[in-house]
C-alpha positions as CSV (number, residue, x, y, z in Angstrom):
1,X,-31.1,3.7,6.9
2,X,-28.7,2.3,9.5
3,X,-27.0,-0.9,8.9
4,X,-28.0,-4.2,10.5
5,X,-24.8,-4.1,12.6
6,X,-25.6,-0.6,14.0
7,X,-29.2,-1.8,14.8
8,X,-27.8,-4.9,16.6
9,X,-25.5,-2.7,18.7
10,X,-28.4,-0.5,19.6
11,X,-30.6,-3.4,20.6
12,X,-27.8,-4.8,22.8
13,X,-27.4,-1.4,24.5
14,X,-31.1,-1.1,25.2
15,X,-31.2,-4.7,26.5
16,X,-28.4,-3.9,28.9
17,X,-30.2,-0.8,30.1
18,X,-33.3,-2.8,30.6
19,X,-31.4,-5.3,32.8
20,X,-30.3,-2.4,35.0
21,X,-33.7,-0.8,35.3
22,X,-35.3,-4.2,36.1
23,X,-32.8,-4.8,38.8
24,X,-33.3,-1.3,40.3
25,X,-37.1,-2.0,40.2
26,X,-36.7,-5.2,42.2
27,X,-34.4,-3.5,44.7
28,X,-36.8,-0.6,45.1
29,X,-39.7,-3.0,45.7
30,X,-37.8,-4.7,48.5
31,X,-36.8,-1.5,50.1
32,X,-40.3,-0.1,49.7
33,X,-41.9,-2.8,51.8
34,X,-39.4,-2.2,54.6
35,X,-39.8,1.6,54.4
36,X,-43.6,1.2,54.6
37,X,-43.2,-1.0,57.6
38,X,-41.0,1.5,59.4
39,X,-43.4,4.3,58.6
40,X,-46.4,2.4,60.0
41,X,-44.5,1.4,63.1
42,X,-43.6,5.1,63.8
43,X,-47.2,6.3,63.6
44,X,-48.4,5.0,67.0
45,X,-45.6,6.8,68.8
46,X,-46.5,10.1,67.1
47,X,-50.1,9.6,68.1
48,X,-49.3,8.8,71.7
49,X,-46.9,11.7,72.2
50,X,-49.4,14.1,70.6
51,X,-52.0,13.0,73.1
52,X,-49.7,13.3,76.1
53,X,-48.5,16.7,74.9
54,X,-52.0,18.0,74.4
55,X,-53.1,16.9,77.8
56,X,-50.1,18.3,79.6
57,X,-50.4,21.6,77.8
58,X,-54.0,21.9,79.0
59,X,-53.2,20.7,82.5
60,X,-50.8,23.6,83.0
61,X,-52.7,26.8,81.9
62,X,-50.4,29.0,83.9
63,X,-47.4,28.2,81.7
64,X,-47.4,28.6,77.9
65,X,-44.5,27.0,76.1
66,X,-42.9,29.2,73.4
67,X,-43.9,26.7,70.7
68,X,-47.6,27.6,71.5
69,X,-47.1,31.4,71.2
70,X,-47.7,33.3,68.0
71,X,-44.9,35.7,67.0
72,X,-45.9,39.3,66.0
73,X,-44.1,41.3,63.4
74,X,-42.6,40.6,60.0
75,X,-40.1,38.0,61.3
76,X,-38.3,35.5,59.0
77,X,-39.8,32.1,58.4
78,X,-38.2,28.8,59.0
79,X,-38.4,25.8,56.7
80,X,-37.4,22.1,57.1
81,X,-37.2,20.5,53.7
82,X,-37.2,16.7,53.4
83,X,-36.2,15.3,50.1
84,X,-34.3,12.3,48.8
85,X,-30.5,11.8,48.6
86,X,-30.7,10.1,45.2
87,X,-32.6,10.6,42.0
88,X,-34.4,8.2,39.6
89,X,-37.6,8.5,41.6
90,X,-39.9,10.2,39.0
91,X,-41.3,13.6,39.9
92,X,-41.1,13.1,43.6
93,X,-38.6,15.9,44.3
94,X,-39.8,18.1,41.5
95,X,-43.3,18.2,42.9
96,X,-42.2,19.3,46.4
97,X,-39.9,21.9,44.8
98,X,-42.7,23.3,42.7
99,X,-44.9,23.6,45.8
100,X,-42.1,25.5,47.6
101,X,-41.4,27.9,44.8
102,X,-45.0,29.1,45.0
103,X,-44.6,29.7,48.7
104,X,-41.2,31.4,48.2
105,X,-42.9,33.8,45.7
106,X,-45.6,34.6,48.3
107,X,-43.0,35.2,51.0
108,X,-41.0,37.5,48.6
109,X,-44.1,39.5,47.8
110,X,-44.7,39.9,51.6
111,X,-41.1,40.8,52.2
112,X,-40.5,37.8,54.4
113,X,-37.1,36.2,54.4
114,X,-36.6,32.5,55.4
115,X,-34.0,30.2,56.9
116,X,-33.9,26.5,56.0
117,X,-32.7,23.1,57.1
118,X,-32.2,20.6,54.3
119,X,-32.7,16.9,54.9
120,X,-31.6,15.1,51.8
121,X,-29.0,16.0,49.1
122,X,-31.6,16.9,46.5
123,X,-33.3,19.5,48.8
124,X,-29.9,20.9,49.8
125,X,-28.9,21.4,46.1
126,X,-32.3,23.0,45.4
127,X,-31.9,25.5,48.3
128,X,-28.3,26.3,47.3
129,X,-29.4,27.1,43.7
130,X,-31.9,29.6,45.1
131,X,-29.3,31.2,47.3
132,X,-31.3,30.4,50.5
133,X,-29.9,30.8,54.0
134,X,-29.3,27.1,54.9
135,X,-28.5,26.9,58.6
136,X,-28.2,23.1,58.9
137,X,-28.3,20.0,56.8
138,X,-28.5,16.2,57.0
139,X,-27.6,14.2,53.9
140,X,-26.9,10.5,53.2
141,X,-29.2,9.2,56.0
142,X,-29.3,5.8,54.4
143,X,-32.3,3.5,54.2
144,X,-33.0,3.6,58.0
145,X,-33.7,7.1,59.3
146,X,-32.2,7.7,62.7
147,X,-33.6,10.3,65.1
148,X,-30.1,11.0,66.5
149,X,-29.0,12.2,63.0
150,X,-32.1,14.5,62.8
151,X,-32.0,16.2,66.2
152,X,-28.9,18.3,65.5
153,X,-30.0,19.8,62.1
154,X,-33.5,20.6,63.4
155,X,-32.4,22.2,66.7
156,X,-31.1,25.6,65.2
157,X,-34.6,26.4,63.9
158,X,-36.4,25.2,67.1
159,X,-34.1,27.4,69.1
160,X,-34.6,30.3,66.7
161,X,-38.3,30.1,67.2
162,X,-38.1,29.8,71.0
163,X,-35.9,32.9,71.1
164,X,-38.2,34.9,68.8
165,X,-35.8,35.2,65.9
166,X,-38.3,33.5,63.4
167,X,-42.0,33.9,63.3
168,X,-43.1,30.5,62.0
169,X,-41.6,27.1,61.1
170,X,-42.8,24.9,58.2
171,X,-42.2,21.3,57.3
172,X,-42.1,20.2,53.6
173,X,-42.1,16.5,52.6
174,X,-43.8,14.0,50.4
175,X,-46.6,12.1,52.3
176,X,-47.0,8.4,51.4
177,X,-50.6,7.7,50.2
178,X,-50.2,4.5,48.3
179,X,-47.7,2.9,46.0
180,X,-48.9,4.9,43.0
181,X,-49.5,8.2,44.8
182,X,-47.2,10.4,46.9
183,X,-48.6,13.8,48.0
184,X,-46.2,16.9,48.4
185,X,-47.1,18.7,51.7
186,X,-46.1,22.0,53.3
187,X,-47.3,22.0,56.9
188,X,-46.9,24.6,59.6
189,X,-45.0,23.1,62.6
190,X,-44.8,26.2,64.8
191,X,-46.6,27.8,66.4
192,X,-48.5,24.6,67.2
193,X,-52.1,25.0,66.2
194,X,-55.1,24.0,68.3
195,X,-56.1,21.6,65.5
196,X,-52.8,19.7,65.6
197,X,-53.2,19.2,69.4
198,X,-56.9,18.6,69.4
199,X,-58.2,15.4,71.1
200,X,-61.3,13.4,70.7
201,X,-63.5,12.6,73.7
202,X,-62.1,9.1,73.9
203,X,-58.6,10.4,73.9
204,X,-59.5,13.0,76.6
205,X,-60.9,10.2,78.9
206,X,-57.9,7.9,78.2
207,X,-55.4,10.7,79.1
208,X,-57.4,12.4,81.9
209,X,-55.1,11.4,84.7
210,X,-52.8,13.8,86.7
211,X,-49.1,13.6,86.4
212,X,-46.3,13.8,89.0
213,X,-43.6,16.0,87.6
214,X,-39.8,15.6,88.2
215,X,-38.1,18.0,88.6
216,X,-41.1,20.4,87.8
217,X,-43.9,20.8,85.3
218,X,-42.2,23.5,83.2
219,X,-39.1,21.4,82.6
220,X,-41.2,18.3,81.6
221,X,-43.4,20.3,79.2
222,X,-40.3,22.0,77.7
223,X,-38.7,18.6,76.9
224,X,-41.9,17.0,75.8
225,X,-42.6,19.8,73.3
226,X,-39.2,19.4,71.7
227,X,-39.6,15.6,71.6
228,X,-43.0,16.1,70.0
229,X,-41.6,18.3,67.2
230,X,-38.7,15.9,66.6
231,X,-41.3,13.0,66.4
232,X,-43.1,15.0,63.7
233,X,-39.9,15.5,61.7
234,X,-38.9,11.8,62.0
235,X,-42.4,10.8,60.9
236,X,-42.0,13.1,57.8
237,X,-38.7,11.5,57.0
238,X,-40.1,8.0,57.3
239,X,-43.1,9.0,55.0
240,X,-40.7,10.6,52.5
241,X,-38.5,7.4,52.4
242,X,-41.5,5.2,51.8
243,X,-42.6,7.7,49.0
244,X,-39.1,7.6,47.5
245,X,-38.9,3.8,47.2
246,X,-42.5,3.6,45.8
247,X,-41.8,6.4,43.2
248,X,-38.5,4.8,42.2
249,X,-40.1,1.3,41.8
250,X,-42.8,2.8,39.6
251,X,-40.3,4.9,37.6
252,X,-38.0,1.9,37.0
253,X,-40.9,-0.3,36.0
254,X,-42.0,2.4,33.4
255,X,-38.4,2.6,32.2
256,X,-38.2,-1.2,31.8
257,X,-41.5,-1.3,29.9
258,X,-40.3,1.5,27.6
259,X,-37.1,-0.3,27.0
260,X,-39.0,-3.5,26.1
261,X,-41.1,-1.5,23.6
262,X,-38.0,0.1,22.1
263,X,-36.4,-3.3,21.7
264,X,-39.4,-4.7,19.9
265,X,-39.4,-1.6,17.5
266,X,-35.7,-2.0,16.8
267,X,-36.1,-5.7,16.2
268,X,-38.8,-4.9,13.6
269,X,-36.5,-2.4,11.9
270,X,-33.7,-4.9,12.0
271,X,-35.8,-7.6,10.4
272,X,-37.0,-5.1,7.7
273,X,-33.4,-4.0,7.0
274,X,-32.2,-7.5,6.9
275,X,-35.0,-8.5,4.5
276,X,-34.3,-5.6,2.3
277,X,-30.6,-6.5,2.2
278,X,-31.4,-10.1,1.2
279,X,-33.9,-8.9,-1.4
280,X,-31.2,-6.6,-2.9
281,X,-28.7,-9.5,-3.0
282,X,-31.1,-11.8,-4.8
283,X,-31.9,-9.0,-7.2
284,X,-28.2,-8.5,-7.9
285,X,-27.7,-12.2,-8.4
286,X,-30.7,-12.5,-10.8
287,X,-29.6,-9.4,-12.7
288,X,-26.0,-10.7,-13.0
289,X,-27.2,-14.1,-14.2
290,X,-29.5,-12.4,-16.8
291,X,-26.6,-10.2,-18.1
292,X,-24.3,-13.3,-18.5
293,X,-27.0,-15.3,-20.4
Protein backbone atom coordinates (compact mmCIF):
# COMPACT_ATOMS: atom_id res chain seq x y z
CA UNK A 1 0.00 0.00 0.00
CA UNK A 2 1.40 3.45 -0.92
CA UNK A 3 2.29 5.84 1.87
CA UNK A 4 0.20 8.87 2.74
CA UNK A 5 2.88 11.15 1.28
CA UNK A 6 2.77 9.36 -2.08
CA UNK A 7 -1.04 9.61 -2.13
CA UNK A 8 -0.90 13.35 -1.31
CA UNK A 9 1.56 13.90 -4.19
CA UNK A 10 -0.72 12.02 -6.58
CA UNK A 11 -3.78 13.97 -5.43
CA UNK A 12 -1.92 17.23 -6.00
CA UNK A 13 -0.88 16.08 -9.48
CA UNK A 14 -4.44 15.19 -10.46
CA UNK A 15 -5.72 18.49 -9.05
CA UNK A 16 -3.24 20.41 -11.21
CA UNK A 17 -4.30 18.39 -14.26
CA UNK A 18 -7.94 19.13 -13.51
CA UNK A 19 -7.19 22.87 -13.38
CA UNK A 20 -5.68 22.64 -16.88
CA UNK A 21 -8.56 20.65 -18.37
CA UNK A 22 -11.10 22.98 -16.73
CA UNK A 23 -9.37 26.01 -18.21
CA UNK A 24 -9.22 24.35 -21.65
CA UNK A 25 -12.94 23.54 -21.38
CA UNK A 26 -13.79 27.19 -20.72
CA UNK A 27 -11.56 28.40 -23.58
CA UNK A 28 -13.11 25.87 -25.97
CA UNK A 29 -16.61 26.94 -24.94
CA UNK A 30 -15.79 30.57 -25.72
CA UNK A 31 -14.22 29.69 -29.08
CA UNK A 32 -17.10 27.34 -29.90
CA UNK A 33 -19.66 30.14 -29.72
CA UNK A 34 -17.61 32.31 -32.09
CA UNK A 35 -16.96 29.40 -34.46
CA UNK A 36 -20.67 28.56 -34.60
CA UNK A 37 -21.49 32.18 -35.34
CA UNK A 38 -18.98 32.30 -38.23
CA UNK A 39 -20.34 29.02 -39.57
CA UNK A 40 -23.94 30.28 -39.54
CA UNK A 41 -22.97 33.61 -41.13
CA UNK A 42 -21.26 31.82 -44.03
CA UNK A 43 -24.28 29.67 -44.89
CA UNK A 44 -26.37 32.42 -46.59
CA UNK A 45 -23.47 33.19 -48.96
CA UNK A 46 -23.18 29.52 -49.91
CA UNK A 47 -26.93 29.34 -50.61
CA UNK A 48 -26.94 32.52 -52.71
CA UNK A 49 -23.96 31.57 -54.85
CA UNK A 50 -25.44 28.09 -55.38
CA UNK A 51 -28.68 29.59 -56.72
CA UNK A 52 -26.89 32.03 -59.01
CA UNK A 53 -24.58 29.29 -60.28
CA UNK A 54 -27.49 26.94 -60.96
CA UNK A 55 -29.44 29.63 -62.81
CA UNK A 56 -26.50 30.71 -64.94
CA UNK A 57 -25.61 27.10 -65.77
CA UNK A 58 -29.17 26.57 -67.06
CA UNK A 59 -29.27 29.93 -68.82
CA UNK A 60 -26.31 28.96 -71.05
CA UNK A 61 -27.08 25.47 -72.39
CA UNK A 62 -24.65 25.93 -75.29
CA UNK A 63 -21.66 25.97 -72.89
CA UNK A 64 -20.92 23.27 -70.32
CA UNK A 65 -18.30 24.12 -67.76
CA UNK A 66 -15.66 21.38 -67.16
CA UNK A 67 -16.86 21.05 -63.56
CA UNK A 68 -20.22 19.79 -64.89
CA UNK A 69 -18.70 17.15 -67.19
CA UNK A 70 -18.18 13.55 -66.12
CA UNK A 71 -14.76 12.08 -66.83
CA UNK A 72 -14.54 8.68 -68.50
CA UNK A 73 -11.86 6.09 -67.82
CA UNK A 74 -10.00 4.89 -64.75
CA UNK A 75 -8.59 8.29 -63.79
CA UNK A 76 -7.13 9.13 -60.35
CA UNK A 77 -9.43 10.68 -57.76
CA UNK A 78 -8.87 13.92 -55.87
CA UNK A 79 -9.45 14.45 -52.16
CA UNK A 80 -9.61 17.59 -50.01
CA UNK A 81 -9.26 16.50 -46.39
CA UNK A 82 -10.26 18.99 -43.67
CA UNK A 83 -9.09 18.18 -40.14
CA UNK A 84 -7.87 20.05 -37.09
CA UNK A 85 -4.40 21.42 -36.40
CA UNK A 86 -4.46 20.42 -32.74
CA UNK A 87 -5.55 17.35 -30.81
CA UNK A 88 -7.47 16.90 -27.55
CA UNK A 89 -10.81 16.96 -29.37
CA UNK A 90 -12.06 13.44 -28.72
CA UNK A 91 -12.61 11.17 -31.69
CA UNK A 92 -13.24 13.97 -34.20
CA UNK A 93 -10.20 13.29 -36.39
CA UNK A 94 -10.30 9.53 -35.79
CA UNK A 95 -13.85 9.28 -37.12
CA UNK A 96 -13.08 11.06 -40.40
CA UNK A 97 -9.89 9.00 -40.82
CA UNK A 98 -11.82 5.77 -40.30
CA UNK A 99 -14.33 6.85 -42.95
CA UNK A 100 -11.53 7.63 -45.40
CA UNK A 101 -9.75 4.33 -44.82
CA UNK A 102 -12.86 2.50 -45.99
CA UNK A 103 -12.92 4.62 -49.16
CA UNK A 104 -9.18 4.10 -49.73
CA UNK A 105 -9.66 0.33 -49.58
CA UNK A 106 -12.45 0.63 -52.14
CA UNK A 107 -10.27 2.72 -54.46
CA UNK A 108 -7.42 0.25 -54.04
CA UNK A 109 -9.70 -2.65 -55.00
CA UNK A 110 -10.77 -0.73 -58.11
CA UNK A 111 -7.20 0.20 -58.97
CA UNK A 112 -7.87 3.93 -58.56
CA UNK A 113 -5.06 6.14 -57.30
CA UNK A 114 -5.70 9.48 -55.62
CA UNK A 115 -4.16 12.89 -55.03
CA UNK A 116 -4.90 14.86 -51.89
CA UNK A 117 -4.90 18.35 -50.43
CA UNK A 118 -4.58 18.47 -46.64
CA UNK A 119 -6.21 21.28 -44.66
CA UNK A 120 -5.11 20.83 -41.06
CA UNK A 121 -1.97 19.33 -39.53
CA UNK A 122 -3.69 16.15 -38.30
CA UNK A 123 -4.96 15.31 -41.79
CA UNK A 124 -1.54 16.04 -43.30
CA UNK A 125 0.16 13.65 -40.86
CA UNK A 126 -2.49 11.00 -41.60
CA UNK A 127 -1.95 11.22 -45.37
CA UNK A 128 1.83 11.18 -44.98
CA UNK A 129 1.65 8.00 -42.89
CA UNK A 130 -0.33 6.37 -45.70
CA UNK A 131 2.22 7.51 -48.27
CA UNK A 132 -0.45 9.44 -50.21
CA UNK A 133 0.34 11.88 -53.01
CA UNK A 134 -0.18 15.23 -51.22
CA UNK A 135 -0.16 17.98 -53.85
CA UNK A 136 -0.90 20.91 -51.50
CA UNK A 137 -1.46 21.69 -47.84
CA UNK A 138 -2.75 24.40 -45.53
CA UNK A 139 -1.95 24.14 -41.83
CA UNK A 140 -2.14 26.46 -38.81
CA UNK A 141 -5.12 28.43 -40.12
CA UNK A 142 -5.87 29.78 -36.65
CA UNK A 143 -9.31 30.29 -35.15
CA UNK A 144 -10.55 32.44 -38.05
CA UNK A 145 -10.52 30.64 -41.42
CA UNK A 146 -9.51 32.87 -44.31
CA UNK A 147 -10.59 32.17 -47.88
CA UNK A 148 -7.31 33.64 -49.17
CA UNK A 149 -5.37 30.89 -47.37
CA UNK A 150 -7.58 28.17 -48.89
CA UNK A 151 -7.62 29.25 -52.56
CA UNK A 152 -3.98 28.30 -53.20
CA UNK A 153 -4.07 24.75 -51.77
CA UNK A 154 -7.40 23.94 -53.46
CA UNK A 155 -6.44 25.26 -56.91
CA UNK A 156 -4.13 22.36 -58.00
CA UNK A 157 -6.94 19.81 -57.73
CA UNK A 158 -9.47 22.11 -59.42
CA UNK A 159 -7.05 22.65 -62.30
CA UNK A 160 -6.35 18.91 -62.47
CA UNK A 161 -10.06 18.17 -62.86
CA UNK A 162 -10.60 20.92 -65.43
CA UNK A 163 -7.67 19.52 -67.46
CA UNK A 164 -8.96 15.94 -67.23
CA UNK A 165 -6.10 14.59 -65.11
CA UNK A 166 -8.42 13.38 -62.30
CA UNK A 167 -11.86 11.87 -62.70
CA UNK A 168 -13.55 13.08 -59.51
CA UNK A 169 -12.96 15.32 -56.52
CA UNK A 170 -14.15 14.61 -52.98
CA UNK A 171 -14.36 16.73 -49.84
CA UNK A 172 -13.98 15.14 -46.39
CA UNK A 173 -14.77 17.07 -43.20
CA UNK A 174 -16.76 16.92 -39.94
CA UNK A 175 -20.18 18.56 -40.21
CA UNK A 176 -21.46 20.36 -37.13
CA UNK A 177 -24.83 18.97 -36.01
CA UNK A 178 -24.95 20.18 -32.42
CA UNK A 179 -22.63 20.57 -29.45
CA UNK A 180 -22.73 16.85 -28.66
CA UNK A 181 -22.69 15.49 -32.23
CA UNK A 182 -20.33 16.01 -35.15
CA UNK A 183 -20.85 13.95 -38.29
CA UNK A 184 -17.91 12.84 -40.51
CA UNK A 185 -18.79 13.37 -44.18
CA UNK A 186 -17.24 12.45 -47.52
CA UNK A 187 -18.97 14.41 -50.28
CA UNK A 188 -18.37 14.50 -54.02
CA UNK A 189 -17.47 18.01 -55.14
CA UNK A 190 -16.78 17.33 -58.83
CA UNK A 191 -18.41 16.66 -61.15
CA UNK A 192 -21.17 18.86 -59.77
CA UNK A 193 -24.29 16.75 -59.47
CA UNK A 194 -27.77 17.89 -60.50
CA UNK A 195 -28.93 17.42 -56.89
CA UNK A 196 -26.34 19.89 -55.57
CA UNK A 197 -27.43 22.57 -58.06
CA UNK A 198 -31.14 21.77 -57.84
CA UNK A 199 -33.48 24.70 -57.14
CA UNK A 200 -36.94 24.87 -55.65
CA UNK A 201 -39.79 26.62 -57.46
CA UNK A 202 -39.42 29.64 -55.18
CA UNK A 203 -35.71 29.85 -55.94
CA UNK A 204 -36.33 29.55 -59.68
CA UNK A 205 -38.77 32.47 -59.60
CA UNK A 206 -36.45 34.53 -57.40
CA UNK A 207 -33.48 34.03 -59.75
CA UNK A 208 -35.38 34.01 -63.05
CA UNK A 209 -33.97 37.27 -64.42
CA UNK A 210 -31.55 37.55 -67.33
CA UNK A 211 -27.96 38.69 -66.86
CA UNK A 212 -25.73 41.11 -68.73
CA UNK A 213 -22.30 39.51 -69.04
CA UNK A 214 -19.01 41.36 -69.00
CA UNK A 215 -16.79 40.45 -70.78
CA UNK A 216 -18.79 37.36 -71.90
CA UNK A 217 -20.99 34.59 -70.50
CA UNK A 218 -18.27 31.92 -70.64
CA UNK A 219 -15.76 33.96 -68.61
CA UNK A 220 -18.39 34.80 -65.98
CA UNK A 221 -19.54 31.17 -65.65
CA UNK A 222 -15.92 29.96 -65.40
CA UNK A 223 -15.13 32.36 -62.55
CA UNK A 224 -18.44 31.72 -60.80
CA UNK A 225 -17.95 27.94 -60.82
CA UNK A 226 -14.53 28.30 -59.18
CA UNK A 227 -15.92 30.73 -56.58
CA UNK A 228 -18.74 28.28 -55.86
CA UNK A 229 -16.36 25.37 -55.19
CA UNK A 230 -14.18 27.61 -53.03
CA UNK A 231 -17.29 28.63 -51.06
CA UNK A 232 -18.11 24.96 -50.44
CA UNK A 233 -14.57 24.32 -49.16
CA UNK A 234 -14.69 27.42 -46.93
CA UNK A 235 -18.04 26.31 -45.52
CA UNK A 236 -16.56 22.85 -44.80
CA UNK A 237 -13.62 24.45 -42.94
CA UNK A 238 -16.02 26.62 -40.91
CA UNK A 239 -18.15 23.56 -40.06
CA UNK A 240 -15.04 21.60 -39.07
CA UNK A 241 -13.79 24.40 -36.79
CA UNK A 242 -17.14 24.58 -35.02
CA UNK A 243 -17.05 20.79 -34.64
CA UNK A 244 -13.49 20.96 -33.30
CA UNK A 245 -14.28 23.43 -30.51
CA UNK A 246 -17.46 21.55 -29.56
CA UNK A 247 -15.63 18.21 -29.43
CA UNK A 248 -12.76 19.74 -27.43
CA UNK A 249 -15.14 21.31 -24.91
CA UNK A 250 -16.93 17.97 -24.40
CA UNK A 251 -13.64 16.07 -24.16
CA UNK A 252 -12.18 18.50 -21.62
CA UNK A 253 -15.37 18.42 -19.56
CA UNK A 254 -15.20 14.63 -19.50
CA UNK A 255 -11.53 14.80 -18.48
CA UNK A 256 -12.34 17.27 -15.68
CA UNK A 257 -15.15 15.05 -14.41
CA UNK A 258 -12.90 11.98 -14.47
CA UNK A 259 -10.18 13.88 -12.60
CA UNK A 260 -12.71 14.88 -9.95
CA UNK A 261 -13.77 11.25 -9.48
CA UNK A 262 -10.13 10.18 -9.27
CA UNK A 263 -9.43 12.82 -6.61
CA UNK A 264 -12.38 11.59 -4.55
CA UNK A 265 -11.17 7.99 -4.82
CA UNK A 266 -7.61 8.95 -3.89
CA UNK A 267 -8.91 11.02 -0.95
CA UNK A 268 -10.79 7.97 0.29
CA UNK A 269 -7.66 5.80 -0.01
CA UNK A 270 -5.66 8.51 1.77
CA UNK A 271 -8.12 8.62 4.66
CA UNK A 272 -8.11 4.83 4.99
CA UNK A 273 -4.32 4.71 4.90
CA UNK A 274 -4.06 7.52 7.46
CA UNK A 275 -6.62 5.81 9.69
CA UNK A 276 -4.73 2.53 9.42
CA UNK A 277 -1.51 4.30 10.36
CA UNK A 278 -3.11 5.93 13.41
CA UNK A 279 -4.62 2.61 14.49
CA UNK A 280 -1.24 0.93 14.14
CA UNK A 281 0.44 3.62 16.24
CA UNK A 282 -2.23 3.31 18.97
CA UNK A 283 -1.80 -0.46 18.96
CA UNK A 284 1.98 -0.11 19.34
CA UNK A 285 1.55 2.34 22.23
CA UNK A 286 -0.95 0.08 23.98
CA UNK A 287 1.26 -2.96 23.37
CA UNK A 288 4.33 -1.16 24.69
CA UNK A 289 2.46 0.05 27.78
CA UNK A 290 1.21 -3.48 28.48
CA UNK A 291 4.72 -4.91 28.14
CA UNK A 292 6.15 -2.36 30.64
CA UNK A 293 3.43 -3.01 33.19
